[in-house]
N, C-alpha and C positions, 0 to 999 in steps of 0.2 A: 851266731854262734850255735853249735849244736851242744843242748843240755844233756847231761846223763841220766836226770831226773825232769819229767815237767809236768806238771798238775795243772789243769787249766780249767777254771771254773766248775771244782769237783762239787756236787751235791750228793748228799746221803743220808737215808733216812732209815729207822728201824719203826716197823708196823707192828704196833702193840696192840692186843684189848683194848687199852687205853686211849690209841690215839697215834697219831704219826709222832714219832721224836726225830725231829731235825740236828742229826747228830754236827753234820757239816753242810755249812751252806755258802756256796761260792768262794771254794778255798782253790787259789792259785800261790803254788809255788815252782822254783825251779833249784836243779844241784848241779853242779860243774864236776866234772873228771876230779878226783883226789881233793875235792873243798869237803867242809865238815858245817854242818848245817844244825843250828840249834832250834829246837820248838820248844816253845817253854809258854807254861799257864798251868792254871788251877786243874785239880783233879776235874773230870767232866768236860775239861773244854773242846776236845774232840782232838789231843795230838797223838794219842794211840791209834786210836780208829784211822786216823789219815794213813799211818803207815802199814796198817793192817790191810787197808784198801789196796795199797800199791804189790803187796805179797799176793791178792784173792784170797784175803783169812777172813772175808767178813761170811761172816754164817747168817741163816735164817735167825731171825726176822727183818736183816739189815741188806739195804737194795740200794746201789749207785743209782741215781736217778737224773743224773745230769754231767755234764763235763766231760773232760777226757783227760786220760794217765797215759801219760806214755815213759817207757822205762827204755833205755838204750837202744833206740828204735822200733820198741816193740808197741803195740796199741793194746794194752793192759786189759780196756774194754770188752776186744774183739776175742780174746783169748778164752779158750776152752782149759777145764782143771788139767786135764793132760797135760796142755803146754805149758801151763803153769808149772807142774812140778818138776818140768826141766830147768826152768831158770830158777823155781825157788829153794835155796841152800847150794845152787850153783853160781849162780851170776848176783843174785841178791841174798844175801842171809840177815838174820833178827837175833839180838838176845835180847832173853826177855828180861821182866824185871826179877823174879825171884827162882833161881837157877834151882830150888828144890823142888819146886812144882813143875817143872820145866824136864828135869831129867830122872830118865824111869828106875823107879826104886828097885827092881828085881832085875836089871841088867847091870852089867860090870859098866864102868867107862868107858874100858877097851871096845865091849859091843858096839854102844851106843858112838864112837866116834868112826870105829869101821863102818857102822851102817850107811854112814851120810857119805864117805868116800866110794864104798861099793856101789853105793844107789849112782853116783853121780859121774864116774870115771871107769875107765876098763881094767884097773888095778886087781891085781890076783890077792887073796888074804892077807899072804906072807908081804905082800907089797903094802896092803892097807894096814896093817898093823907098823911097819917101820915109818911108816906117814903120822900113824896116831902120836907115835913116841914122838917124832919130829915136831909135831905140835906142841905135844905138853912141853916142852923144852924149849919151843915158841915163846910160850905163856907164863915162861917162868916157873913151871912144877918139875922138883926136884926129884929124882929115882923114879922116871916115868917108866921103866920096865913094872915096876911096886905098882903102881898107882894104875894102869891099865887094870889090874886083875881086882881091885876094889871097887866098892859099891857106894854109889853118891852120899850114904850115910856115915861114912866112914872117913868124910872129907870135910874141912871147914867150911862156910860160907865162903869166903874169900877165894879159896881152891875149887870150889863148886862153880864159880862165876868164871874161873880161866878155863875150867873145862868147856864150859859154855862159850867161850870165847875161841876156844881151840875148835871147837863143832864148828862156829856159823865160818872159821876161816879156811877150812878144811879144803876147800876147791879155789880157794883165793878169789872170793867175790869182787865184783865191782864194786858194791856198794852192801855198807855194813848199816843197816838200824838198830841202834841201841835206845831201848825202852825203858831209860829208869834204869841203868845196869848197876850202879853204885847205890840205891835205896835203904835194900837190907844191909848194908856193910857197916861197919865202924870206920870212922873218917880215915884211919891212917891205912886200912885198906883199899877205902874210895881211891885217895891219892895213888896208891899202887896199881889200880885197874884202869885209872884216867890217864896215867904214865905210859901204861901198858898199849892201851889202844892206840896213843899218838904214835908209840914208837912201829908198832906196826902198821900203821897207816903211810908211817914214811916208806917204810920197807915195800909195803906192797903196794903203794900208790892209790889205794881205793880211797872211796869217799864216803861219807859218816853221815847219817843222819842222827843227832843226840836229842832226844825225848828226856825234857825232865822239867823238875819243877823248883830245879836248883840254880839260881842265877850261876852262884858261884863257881859250878861246875862248867857252864857254857863260857864264861869269861875268860878262863884259862885256855881253852880248846877251839872254841867256834871262830870259824871265818865269818859268818853271817848268821844271826837269830831272826825267826819269825814267832812272833808273839802270838797266842792265840786266847780267846776266850769266846764262849758259847758256841763254837763251831765256825769261829771268822777267825780270819789272820786280822788282828785289829792293828798293827803295826809290823815291818819287816825291814831291815838296814844291817849293814855293817856293825859289827861289835861295838865299835868306839861308837857308832851314831846311836844305839841304843843306850849304850851305859852313860855317855857324856850329853848326848841331845834328844833325849826320849819326848816323843811328839804326843803320842796318846796317854791320857788318863790311867787308866789301866797301867798301861809301862810303869809309868812313875810310879804308881801305890805297890806294886812288886820290888821296884829298887828300893823305896822309903822302909822296906819290909827285910833286908839284909842288915846285918849286923856290921858295924864298922869296927875295925878292932885299932886303926891307927887314928881316931879321931882325939882331939885333945880334950873337949868335953864329948864326953858319951852321952850319945844322944838316945832319947826313948825310941823304941821302936813302933811305927803307926802301922794297926792292921787297917785290911781295906774291910772296912762295915759291911753288913748285911748279908745277904744269901745269893748263892750263884742263882740264873736264871733256871727257869722253870721250862724244860724244853720242849713240852708238850704243847704249850702256849706260850711260844718267844715273841716277845712286845716287839710294836711296828717299827719303833729307832732304834738308836743303839742300845743294843743288849745290856752296855755297861749304864746306861742313864741312872738306873736306880739306887747306884752305890756311889755315883760320882758326886763329890763335893762341890763341881764346877758346872752341873746340870744345868740345862736351860729345856724353855719348852718345845724348841724344834727339835732337842735330844730326843724327846720322846715320842715327837710325831713321825720322825726320819731319819731313814740310815744316813749317815753322812758320806759323800763322795770320796774316795781314793785320792788324797792331795799328795803328788810329788816331791819330793824336798832334792831327791839327786835320782840319778840310774839304781840306784841300790836301794833307796831309803825312801818308804812311803808309811802314809797311816789314815786311818779314818776316824778322824774327829773333827765335831763342828766348830772347836775352838781353834782350829788349825786356821779355817775360814773368816773366823773373827779377824785374826792375826793379820790375815792379807786384806780384808775390809775398812782395816782403821786407817787406812789412808783415801778410802774413799768414803765421802761425809753421807754419814747414817747407813752405813754397811751394817757394825756390829749393832744397830738398834733394830736393825728389820730380822735379823737372825735370833734376836732374844725374845720377839713377840712369840 
């Protein structure tokens, strides 16, 4: 089956005066047409960098040093900036975390939406203005004629995010990348934005990559989830696999930090102790080893192999190898040495 997005063994580094920061290390995943993939992990795990590399938005000193990136038949690695501009905003769009810093404060909302339409289509200014009004209505903004003449500071946070979604959808892209689109919003508005994105996904049939650290958001909308830590995908699977059958200790730690509203006895939230990995000097073994309660000696020495549990669910954790080897005499003992 041909995938809409196919990232194979991507390695990406930032070459700083202090040394090489290995932001992505052997990252592979795919997205099918009309599918919603959630990428979760704490800040600095490589979630946003992955999506920016797919859009060709990695600025110096960042550089892709290995792997292949494919989108809708295009080989992103080989494309020039001029070629990328033709698909960026047209076939693949992105919604950034903070709309106030993404929207230009000195241009009206109308000008900014029309700019996208005029750049990627053959519409006239009059047609572009009509399309901008349609888009604002599509994302649930009332009085579109009035809103087109307003500036970003005149709108609320939720309305600004709706404008960003309207701009992203202006050319009906095949893929929408949502980089923590609800972080700066209150809970009620968050729910409205998520509901809006799912409605539009069903109407337009586009695929979505949802980047977030909020597992509650991905639980409600994602078909599959990839869990990232220190520039690696440590576990990936269907949403049910991740929530009901997690196989990596980091995934289990993230799930323990979610408040449970319907438990008879409210449990205390368990934080993940320790600090994130220094990406200038990554460890030889599993990057989560120093923070893992179940860490063994081999975890510090070697990166665990990929273990497949089904066609869609895999993880990289030495504990999975122990489970497999408990049936073979002495297998677990060998790993612990």
